[in-house]
C-alpha positions in Angstrom: 136.9 109.1 112.0 135.9 105.7 110.8 137.5 104.1 107.7 134.2 104.4 105.9 134.1 108.1 106.6 137.7 108.4 105.5 136.9 106.6 102.2 133.9 108.9 101.7 136.2 111.9 101.7 139.0 110.5 99.6 137.0 108.6 97.0 135.4 111.5 95.1 138.8 113.1 94.7 140.4 109.9 93.5 137.6 109.3 91.0 137.7 112.9 89.7 141.5 112.8 89.1 141.2 109.5 87.3 138.5 111.0 85.0 140.9 113.9 84.3 143.6 111.5 83.2 145.5 110.4 86.3 147.2 107.0 85.8 146.3 105.8 89.3 143.2 103.6 89.8 140.9 105.2 92.4 140.9 101.9 94.3 144.7 101.9 94.6 144.8 105.6 95.5 142.3 105.1 98.3 144.0 101.9 99.6 147.3 103.7 99.6 145.9 106.6 101.5 144.4 104.2 104.1 147.7 102.3 104.4 149.9 105.4 104.7 147.7 107.2 107.2 145.9 104.5 109.1 142.6 106.2 108.0 143.4 109.5 109.5 143.6 112.9 107.8 146.3 115.0 109.4 146.4 118.8 109.1 149.3 118.6 106.6 147.1 116.6 104.2 149.8 114.2 103.1 147.9 110.9 102.5 150.5 109.1 100.3 153.7 109.1 102.4 155.4 111.5 100.0 158.7 112.7 101.5 160.4 116.0 100.9 163.4 114.3 99.3 165.3 116.6 96.9 162.2 117.8 95.2 161.5 121.5 94.5 158.3 123.3 95.3 155.7 123.4 92.5 152.1 124.6 92.0 150.8 121.8 94.3 153.5 121.6 96.9 154.6 125.0 98.3 157.6 123.7 100.1 156.1 123.2 103.5 156.9 120.1 105.5 156.5 118.3 108.8 158.8 115.8 110.5 157.8 112.6 112.3 159.2 109.2 113.3 158.4 106.2 111.0 159.8 102.8 110.2 161.6 101.5 107.1 162.9 98.1 105.9 166.5 98.0 105.0 168.0 94.7 103.7 165.0 92.8 105.0 165.3 94.3 108.5 162.7 96.6 110.0 164.2 99.7 111.6 161.9 101.8 113.9 162.2 105.4 114.9 163.5 106.6 111.6 163.1 110.4 111.3 161.3 111.4 108.1 160.4 114.7 106.5 157.0 114.8 104.8 155.6 117.2 102.3 152.7 119.3 103.7 149.9 120.4 101.5 147.1 122.9 101.6 144.5 120.3 100.6 144.1 116.6 99.8 143.8 117.2 96.1 147.2 119.0 96.0 148.7 116.0 97.6 147.4 113.6 94.9 148.2 115.9 92.1 151.8 116.3 93.3 152.0 112.5 93.5 150.9 112.3 89.9 153.8 114.5 89.0 156.1 112.0 90.7 154.5 109.2 88.7 155.5 110.9 85.5 159.1 109.9 86.2 160.4 107.0 84.0 161.0 105.0 87.2 157.2 104.6 87.5 156.5 103.6 83.9 155.2 100.2 85.0 152.9 101.9 87.6 151.4 104.1 84.9 151.0 101.2 82.4 149.4 98.8 84.8 146.1 97.3 83.5 144.5 96.5 86.8 144.5 97.8 90.4 146.2 94.6 91.5 149.0 95.0 89.0 149.4 98.6 89.8 149.6 97.8 93.6 152.4 95.3 92.7 154.2 97.8 90.5 154.3 100.4 93.3 156.3 97.8 95.3 158.5 96.8 92.4 159.3 100.3 91.4 160.4 101.1 95.0 157.7 103.5 96.2 158.0 102.0 99.7 160.5 99.9 101.5 157.9 97.6 103.0 158.2 94.2 101.2 154.5 93.6 101.9 153.4 96.9 100.5 151.5 95.5 97.5 150.0 92.7 99.6 148.6 95.2 102.1 147.2 97.4 99.3 145.4 94.5 97.7 144.0 93.4 101.0 142.6 96.9 101.6 141.1 97.0 98.0 139.3 93.7 98.6 138.3 94.4 102.2 136.5 97.7 101.4 135.3 96.9 97.9 137.3 99.8 96.5 137.1 98.6 92.9 133.6 100.1 92.8 135.3 103.5 92.5 137.3 102.3 89.4 134.0 101.5 87.8 132.6 104.8 88.8 135.5 106.6 87.2 135.1 104.6 84.0 131.4 105.3 83.6 130.4 107.0 80.3 130.3 110.8 81.0 128.4 113.6 79.3 130.3 115.0 76.4 132.0 118.2 77.4 131.0 120.1 74.2 127.3 119.2 74.7 127.4 120.3 78.4 129.0 123.6 77.5 126.6 124.2 74.7 123.6 123.7 77.0 125.2 126.0 79.6 126.1 128.7 77.1 122.9 128.6 75.0 120.2 128.3 77.7 121.6 128.4 81.2 123.9 131.4 81.0 121.3 133.7 79.4 118.7 132.6 81.9 121.1 133.3 84.8 122.0 136.7 83.5 118.3 137.6 83.0 117.5 136.5 86.6 120.5 138.4 88.0 119.5 141.5 86.1 115.9 141.3 87.5 117.4 140.7 91.0 119.5 143.9 90.7 116.5 145.8 89.5 114.4 144.6 92.4 117.2 145.7 94.8 117.1 149.2 93.4 113.4 149.3 94.0 113.7 147.9 97.5 111.5 144.9 96.8 113.1 142.3 99.1 110.7 139.4 98.3 111.4 139.7 94.6 115.1 140.0 95.2 115.0 136.7 97.1 113.0 135.0 94.5 115.3 135.9 91.6 118.4 135.1 93.8 117.0 131.6 94.4 116.4 131.2 90.7 119.9 132.3 89.8 121.4 130.0 92.4 119.4 127.1 91.1 120.5 127.7 87.5 124.1 127.9 88.7 123.7 124.6 90.5 122.3 123.0 87.4 125.2 124.2 85.3 127.7 122.8 87.8 125.9 119.5 87.7 126.4 119.4 84.0 130.1 120.3 84.5 130.4 117.5 87.0 128.8 115.0 84.7 131.2 116.0 81.9 134.3 115.9 84.1 134.9 119.6 84.3 136.0 121.9 87.1 133.0 123.4 89.0 132.5 127.1 89.0 
């Protein structure tokens, strides 16, 4: 997997979470995922270097973990071969959402209140997210190298009002979908395969359009 492919997978999730209210800039989130994993997605889906620690399972982390060797910096000295226990997740989104729970701690107040991705990268170092003294420098380098701030702009774009989107869906799309689905079922009973297919395609298209409206208004797809 190239780094560009890695970014293409992570960026939509980072943007969506920011739109939902996450305090983390997408550029910082993507850069951190690149730094922590080297641009690889492991089967345990931990992209942020989140260790088990003393944490308790929650709705995003079910308590599973994996152990590997890593390196840490203690008193300015790098120590290799340190055994670490990492949280393992069912999906990438769970990893990021669990991390957002971590960032609710008062320890990370300055991370949440950062006004730019560069400041946020620095606050991750200051607040002790990692022991690497060059952590923020590396994050800023990745943000610049891959033009990651474009995803911050994407997350900040004006979105369709949720109420408007839901009104359109409820008033026009939902009735049209139900009518098409009813005609499909009627055609099934009559054994008219071509008509069944036509109405199924129409229902699928209406469902797709409704999800596009949900996506444009920052809602969960159905």
